[in-house]
C-alpha positions as CSV (number, residue, x, y, z in Angstrom):
1,M,-119.2,-56.3,65.3
2,E,-116.9,-53.4,66.4
3,T,-113.2,-53.6,66.1
4,R,-110.8,-51.5,68.0
5,P,-107.2,-50.8,67.0
6,L,-104.5,-52.7,68.9
7,P,-101.8,-50.8,70.9
8,L,-98.8,-50.3,68.7
9,G,-96.1,-51.4,71.2
10,I,-92.5,-51.5,70.1
11,A,-91.7,-51.0,66.4
12,D,-90.8,-54.3,64.5
13,H,-88.3,-52.4,62.4
14,R,-87.6,-48.7,62.0
15,H,-90.9,-47.0,60.9
16,H,-93.8,-49.4,60.7
17,Y,-95.4,-51.7,63.3
18,L,-95.7,-54.7,61.0
19,T,-97.2,-57.0,63.7
20,S,-99.9,-54.5,64.5
21,L,-100.7,-53.9,60.8
22,A,-100.9,-57.7,60.2
23,D,-103.0,-58.3,63.3
24,E,-105.5,-55.7,62.1
25,V,-105.7,-57.3,58.6
26,H,-106.2,-60.7,60.3
27,R,-108.8,-59.5,62.7
28,T,-110.8,-57.6,60.0
29,Y,-110.7,-60.0,57.1
30,F,-109.4,-63.4,58.1
31,Q,-110.5,-64.0,61.7
32,K,-111.7,-67.6,61.1
33,Y,-108.2,-68.6,60.0
34,T,-105.1,-69.1,62.1
35,P,-102.9,-65.9,62.1
36,L,-99.9,-66.0,59.8
37,T,-96.4,-65.0,60.7
38,V,-95.7,-61.7,58.9
39,R,-92.2,-60.2,58.9
40,W,-89.9,-58.1,57.0
41,G,-87.8,-59.8,54.3
42,Q,-84.1,-59.4,53.9
43,Q,-82.6,-56.3,52.3
44,I,-81.0,-57.0,48.9
45,T,-79.0,-54.2,47.4
46,R,-79.4,-53.5,43.7
47,K,-78.3,-50.5,41.7
48,K,-81.2,-50.6,39.2
49,R,-84.6,-52.3,39.4
50,R,-87.1,-52.9,36.7
51,S,-89.5,-54.7,39.0
52,I,-90.0,-55.3,42.7
53,R,-91.7,-58.2,44.7
54,L,-93.5,-56.3,47.5
55,G,-94.6,-59.4,49.4
56,S,-94.5,-63.2,49.3
57,Y,-96.3,-66.1,50.9
58,N,-94.6,-69.4,51.7
59,H,-97.2,-72.1,51.7
60,I,-94.8,-74.6,53.5
61,T,-93.9,-72.3,56.4
62,T,-97.2,-70.3,56.2
63,E,-95.1,-67.2,56.5
64,V,-95.6,-63.8,54.8
65,R,-92.6,-61.7,54.0
66,I,-92.9,-58.0,53.2
67,H,-90.2,-56.2,51.2
68,P,-88.0,-54.1,53.6
69,L,-88.2,-51.1,51.3
70,L,-91.8,-50.7,52.5
71,D,-90.5,-49.9,56.0
72,S,-90.2,-46.2,55.3
73,P,-92.0,-43.1,56.5
74,E,-93.0,-42.4,52.8
75,I,-95.0,-45.6,52.6
76,P,-98.6,-45.4,54.0
77,A,-99.7,-48.1,56.4
78,F,-102.7,-48.9,54.3
79,F,-100.5,-49.8,51.4
80,I,-98.5,-52.3,53.6
81,Q,-101.8,-53.7,54.8
82,S,-102.9,-54.2,51.2
83,I,-99.8,-56.3,50.6
84,I,-100.5,-58.3,53.8
85,H,-104.1,-58.8,52.7
86,H,-103.0,-60.0,49.2
87,E,-100.6,-62.5,50.7
88,Y,-103.3,-63.8,53.2
89,L,-105.5,-64.4,50.2
90,H,-102.8,-66.7,48.8
91,H,-103.0,-68.6,52.1
92,V,-106.7,-69.0,51.8
93,L,-107.3,-69.3,48.1
94,G,-104.0,-70.7,46.7
95,A,-101.5,-69.3,44.3
96,S,-103.7,-68.5,41.3
97,H,-104.8,-65.0,40.6
98,N,-108.2,-65.9,39.2
99,R,-111.5,-64.1,39.3
100,R,-112.3,-65.3,42.8
101,F,-108.9,-64.1,44.0
102,H,-109.4,-60.7,42.4
103,A,-113.0,-60.4,43.7
104,Q,-111.7,-61.1,47.3
105,E,-108.8,-58.7,46.8
106,R,-111.2,-55.9,46.0
107,Q,-112.9,-56.4,49.4
108,F,-109.9,-54.7,51.1
109,R,-111.1,-51.4,52.5
110,Y,-108.3,-49.3,50.9
111,F,-108.0,-51.4,47.6
112,R,-108.5,-48.4,45.3
113,E,-106.3,-46.1,47.3
114,S,-103.5,-48.8,47.3
115,K,-103.7,-49.2,43.6
116,E,-103.6,-45.5,43.0
117,W,-100.7,-45.1,45.5
118,I,-98.6,-47.7,43.7
119,R,-99.5,-46.2,40.3
120,R,-98.2,-42.8,41.5
121,H,-95.2,-44.0,43.5
122,L,-93.7,-47.1,41.9
123,W,-90.7,-44.9,40.9
124,L,-89.9,-44.4,44.6
125,L,-89.7,-48.1,45.3
126,L,-87.7,-48.8,42.2
127,G,-85.2,-46.1,43.1
128,I,-85.8,-44.1,40.0
129,K,-85.2,-40.4,40.2
130,R,-88.5,-38.7,39.2
131,N,-88.4,-36.3,36.4
132,R,-91.8,-34.6,35.9
133,N,-90.9,-33.6,32.4
134,L,-89.9,-37.1,31.4
135,V,-92.3,-39.0,29.2
136,M,-92.7,-42.6,30.2
137,P,-91.3,-45.1,27.7
138,V,-93.5,-47.4,25.7
139,Q,-95.7,-49.9,27.7
140,S,-93.3,-52.9,27.5
141,A,-90.4,-51.0,29.1
142,Q,-92.4,-49.6,32.0
143,P,-91.4,-50.8,35.5
144,Q,-93.6,-53.4,37.1
145,M,-94.5,-54.6,40.6
146,V,-95.0,-58.2,41.6
147,L,-97.1,-59.0,44.7
148,F,-96.7,-62.8,44.8
C-alpha cells in the first residue's frame, strides 16, 4: 500500500505542522485505530532543568501533548514523530514500558535516528550551554528525558 504525504496547510504553532506529523504517524502505523488528538502542551518556564517530559498521553481524554520546546527549527520532524509514535503506543498497549512496548517502538522508521538525535542534543532541550571541552559528570548526575 502506497502512502502519500498530506498537504501541510497552516502551521499549528510557529515551526512544525504538528497535525500533519501526527496524521502521518497515524496513517503509517496506527490506521486501524481512531486518530488521537495531538497538540502542543503549555510552555512552562524554568531556569534549570535536569529532565524533560517530551510527550504525554492522557488515557481519559485520549489526547497526546507534545512539549512546546520541540516546536523549534532545530528539532527535526522525525524526532517529533517518534514522540507521537511513542505516545500512540501508550494508547494501544497501555502505560507499561515492557518488552512488547519496546519491540513495537523499534518499528518506527526513524527509531535509531531519533535515539541518536536525543543522545546528541538533550543539552539543547534542557537549556544547557554546550561546552565541548566539558567532561560529563558521573552517570547519576546526567540529564534525563522522560517520554511518558
